[in-house]
C-alpha positions in Angstrom: -77.2 16.4 17.1 -78.7 14.4 20.0 -77.7 11.2 18.2 -74.2 11.8 19.0 -72.3 11.8 22.3 -69.3 14.1 22.6 -66.3 12.6 23.8 -63.4 15.4 23.7 -62.4 18.1 21.7 -59.7 17.3 19.1 -59.0 20.5 17.6 -59.8 24.3 17.6 -59.5 27.0 15.1 -60.8 30.5 14.3 -64.0 28.7 12.9 -64.9 26.9 16.1 -64.2 23.4 17.3 -63.9 19.8 16.1 -65.2 17.3 18.5 -64.7 13.6 18.7 -68.2 12.1 19.0 -69.7 8.6 19.3 -73.0 7.8 17.2 -75.4 6.6 19.8 -77.2 4.1 17.4 -74.0 2.0 16.6 -71.1 3.4 18.6 -69.2 4.6 15.6 -66.8 7.4 16.4 -67.1 10.3 14.2 -65.8 14.0 14.4 -68.2 16.9 14.4 -66.9 20.3 13.3 -69.1 23.0 14.8 -69.0 26.3 13.2 -70.6 29.2 15.0 -73.0 31.2 12.3 -74.5 33.6 14.6 -71.8 36.3 14.1 -70.8 35.2 10.5 -70.6 37.8 7.7 -72.5 36.7 4.5 -69.0 35.6 3.0 -68.2 33.5 5.8 -71.5 31.8 5.7 -71.1 31.2 2.1 -67.6 29.7 2.7 -69.1 27.3 5.4 -71.9 26.2 2.9 -69.1 25.6 0.2 -67.3 23.4 2.6 -70.6 21.2 3.0 -71.2 21.2 -0.8 -67.3 20.2 -1.4 -67.3 17.3 1.2 -70.5 15.8 -0.2 -69.5 15.7 -3.7 -65.8 14.7 -3.2 -66.3 11.0 -2.5 -62.8 9.3 -2.6 -61.1 6.8 -0.3 -58.2 9.4 0.3 -60.6 12.2 1.2 -62.2 12.6 4.7 -65.6 11.0 4.3 -68.7 13.4 4.9 -71.4 12.0 6.7 -74.0 14.7 7.5 -74.6 18.3 8.4 -77.1 20.0 10.5 -77.8 23.6 11.5 -78.7 23.7 15.3 -78.3 26.2 18.1 -76.8 28.8 15.8 -74.1 26.4 14.5 -73.4 24.5 11.6 -72.4 20.9 12.5 -70.3 19.0 9.9 -70.2 15.2 10.8 -67.1 13.5 9.2 -65.2 10.3 9.4 -62.8 10.0 12.4 -59.1 9.2 11.5 -57.5 8.0 14.8 -54.0 8.4 13.4 -54.2 12.3 14.0 -52.7 14.9 11.7 -49.5 14.4 9.6 -48.0 17.5 11.6 -48.5 15.9 14.9 -47.2 12.5 13.6 -44.0 14.2 12.1 -43.5 16.4 15.4 -43.8 13.3 17.5 -40.8 11.7 15.6 -38.4 14.3 16.9 -36.4 14.6 13.7 -36.2 11.0 12.9 -36.5 10.4 9.2 -39.3 8.4 7.8 -38.7 5.3 5.8 -38.5 6.0 2.1 -41.2 3.6 1.3 -43.7 5.4 3.6 -42.8 8.8 1.9 -43.4 7.4 -1.6 -46.7 5.8 -0.5 -48.0 8.9 1.2 -46.9 11.2 -1.6 -48.7 9.1 -4.2 -51.7 8.9 -2.1 -51.7 12.8 -1.7 -51.4 13.0 -5.5 -54.2 10.7 -6.3 -56.4 12.4 -3.7 -55.6 16.0 -5.4 -56.0 14.7 -8.9 -59.5 13.4 -7.9 -60.4 16.7 -6.2 -59.0 18.6 -9.2 -61.1 16.5 -11.6 -64.2 17.9 -10.0 -62.9 21.4 -10.4 -62.3 21.9 -6.7 -59.3 23.7 -5.2 -58.5 23.0 -1.6 -56.5 26.1 -1.1 -55.0 24.9 2.3 -53.1 21.7 2.0 -50.9 21.6 5.0 -49.8 18.9 7.3 -52.3 19.8 9.8 -55.1 19.2 6.9 -53.7 15.9 6.2 -55.2 13.0 8.5 -53.8 9.4 9.1 -55.5 6.2 9.7 -54.7 4.3 13.1 -51.9 2.2 11.4 -50.4 5.4 9.6 -50.5 3.4 6.3 -53.0 5.8 4.6 -53.6 9.4 4.7 -56.6 11.5 3.7 -57.1 15.1 2.9 -59.6 17.0 5.3 -60.6 20.4 6.2 -62.1 22.2 3.1 -63.0 25.2 4.9 -61.6 27.4 2.4 -61.8 25.4 -0.8 -63.3 26.9 -3.9 -65.5 25.4 -6.6 -64.3 26.3 -10.1 -66.7 27.1 -13.0 -66.4 24.6 -15.8 -65.3 26.0 -19.0 
């Protein structure tokens, strides 16, 4: 993880923390989700491995892009695209109850349906679609689904 410089923590959860980092080679900002694996049960470790597998196979413009993963210092580091618009949850809270323009709602709903259609076509269930796991681009025109921490890959029939 020496090829990244940490800027700040952008989120925390029971799994660990998400850090905004800068890639030293080109200055690109990315997020690194650090999950401590030293105290994990076998099922928790399997869930973390599933998240990496799902992220690497779900390549779609409306899903947060997976870049890399590394196990180092008793932690799994998952490197992903950074979306500077933050979460949909934070965006809506900052609006203080003001309604969104109808066209924005229609656009976002369409994007969410297209992303879910793609994910489901790969037999993947996200299992945690919340406004905290929907991320926005800088101009808030596009949303992307993130956090596949409890996702499930279904067997094909």
